[in-house]
C-alpha positions as CSV (number, residue, x, y, z in Angstrom):
1,M,-226.7,-104.1,-33.8
2,S,-226.5,-107.1,-31.4
3,D,-229.0,-108.0,-28.7
4,E,-226.5,-106.8,-26.1
5,E,-226.1,-103.4,-27.8
6,V,-229.9,-103.0,-27.9
7,T,-230.8,-104.2,-24.5
8,G,-227.6,-104.0,-22.5
9,M,-227.9,-107.7,-21.9
10,D,-225.9,-110.7,-23.2
11,Y,-228.7,-113.2,-23.8
12,E,-226.3,-116.1,-24.1
13,D,-225.0,-115.7,-20.6
14,S,-228.1,-114.4,-18.8
15,E,-229.4,-116.4,-16.0
16,S,-232.6,-114.4,-16.0
17,V,-233.3,-115.5,-19.6
18,M,-233.0,-119.2,-18.5
19,T,-235.2,-118.5,-15.5
20,S,-237.7,-116.7,-17.7
21,F,-238.0,-119.7,-20.0
22,Q,-238.4,-122.0,-17.0
23,I,-241.2,-119.9,-15.6
24,I,-242.9,-119.8,-19.0
25,A,-242.7,-123.5,-19.4
26,T,-243.8,-124.5,-15.9
27,A,-246.5,-121.9,-15.7
28,G,-247.8,-122.9,-19.1
29,D,-247.9,-126.6,-18.2
30,A,-249.7,-125.7,-14.9
31,R,-252.3,-123.6,-16.8
32,S,-252.8,-126.4,-19.2
33,N,-253.4,-128.9,-16.4
34,A,-256.0,-126.5,-14.8
35,F,-257.9,-126.2,-18.1
36,Q,-257.8,-130.0,-18.6
37,A,-259.2,-130.3,-15.0
38,L,-262.1,-128.0,-15.9
39,K,-262.8,-130.1,-19.0
40,A,-262.8,-133.3,-16.8
41,A,-265.1,-131.7,-14.3
42,K,-267.6,-130.7,-17.0
43,Q,-267.7,-134.3,-18.0
44,G,-268.3,-135.3,-14.4
45,D,-264.9,-136.9,-13.9
46,Y,-264.0,-135.3,-10.6
47,Q,-261.3,-137.7,-9.7
48,M,-259.4,-136.8,-12.8
49,A,-260.2,-133.1,-12.2
50,D,-258.7,-133.4,-8.7
51,E,-255.6,-135.1,-10.1
52,L,-255.0,-132.5,-12.7
53,M,-255.5,-129.7,-10.2
54,A,-252.9,-131.4,-8.0
55,K,-250.5,-131.3,-11.0
56,F,-251.5,-127.6,-11.5
57,N,-250.6,-126.9,-7.9
58,E,-247.2,-128.6,-8.3
59,G,-246.3,-126.6,-11.4
60,S,-247.6,-123.4,-9.9
61,V,-245.4,-123.9,-6.9
62,E,-242.4,-124.6,-9.1
63,S,-243.0,-121.5,-11.2
64,H,-243.6,-119.4,-8.1
65,N,-240.3,-120.7,-6.6
66,Q,-238.4,-119.7,-9.7
67,Q,-239.9,-116.2,-9.4
68,T,-239.1,-116.0,-5.7
69,A,-235.5,-116.9,-6.5
70,L,-235.3,-113.8,-8.8
71,L,-236.9,-111.7,-6.2
72,T,-234.5,-112.9,-3.5
73,K,-231.5,-112.1,-5.7
74,E,-232.9,-108.7,-6.3
75,A,-233.5,-108.1,-2.5
76,Q,-229.9,-109.1,-1.9
77,G,-228.7,-106.4,-4.3
78,D,-228.1,-108.6,-7.4
79,H,-230.1,-106.7,-10.0
80,T,-232.0,-108.7,-12.6
81,P,-232.4,-106.8,-15.9
82,V,-236.1,-106.6,-16.9
83,D,-236.7,-107.4,-20.5
84,V,-239.7,-108.4,-22.6
85,L,-239.0,-112.0,-22.0
86,L,-239.1,-111.6,-18.2
87,V,-242.3,-109.6,-18.5
88,H,-243.7,-112.3,-20.6
89,A,-242.7,-114.9,-18.0
90,Q,-244.3,-112.9,-15.3
91,N,-247.5,-112.7,-17.4
92,H,-247.6,-116.4,-17.8
93,L,-247.1,-117.0,-14.1
94,M,-249.8,-114.6,-13.0
95,T,-252.4,-115.7,-15.6
96,S,-251.7,-119.3,-14.7
97,M,-252.2,-118.6,-11.0
98,L,-255.4,-116.7,-11.7
99,A,-256.8,-119.3,-14.0
100,G,-256.1,-122.0,-11.5
101,E,-257.9,-120.2,-8.7
102,L,-260.9,-119.5,-10.9
103,I,-261.0,-123.0,-12.4
104,Q,-260.9,-124.5,-8.9
105,E,-264.0,-122.5,-8.0
106,L,-265.7,-123.7,-11.3
107,I,-264.9,-127.3,-10.5
108,D,-266.4,-126.9,-7.0
109,L,-269.5,-125.4,-8.5
110,H,-269.8,-128.3,-11.0
111,K,-269.5,-130.7,-8.1
112,E,-272.2,-128.9,-6.1
113,L,-274.5,-128.7,-9.2
114,D,-274.2,-132.4,-9.8
115,E,-275.0,-133.1,-6.1
116,L,-278.1,-130.9,-6.3
117,K,-279.2,-132.6,-9.5
118,T,-278.9,-135.9,-7.8
119,Q,-281.0,-134.7,-4.8
120,V,-283.7,-133.2,-7.1
121,S,-283.9,-136.5,-9.1
122,A,-284.2,-138.5,-5.9
123,Q,-286.9,-136.3,-4.6
124,A,-288.8,-136.4,-7.9
125,A,-288.5,-140.2,-8.0
126,A,-289.8,-140.4,-4.4
127,Q,-292.8,-138.2,-5.3
128,D,-293.6,-140.4,-8.3
129,Q,-294.1,-143.4,-6.1
């Protein structure tokens, strides 16, 4: 039995398959940048963390635009078949977006914690004099 017989889709000609792979790739890259940014922040390299989060945002926007193109086609009456690959792509996009939001919060907390440590150290040094 061919893929088309099983799913009703011709995978070789399916634009949604190509879009699904694009979403998976761009969302995956974005998610990787976010986690690299968190690692940089944990090491105190906030400039690198900010640069990596900017890359995350670029990739996230690209993935979201690809998803929006599918939604726009659907709204215009051009039905996109939903298969496991498209569901997988959507999962990649949503987990990437959520990871990015949470990681940005963690980076902000690391920055605040480092600032507080600096203040406490300065106060302790002043009291020792």
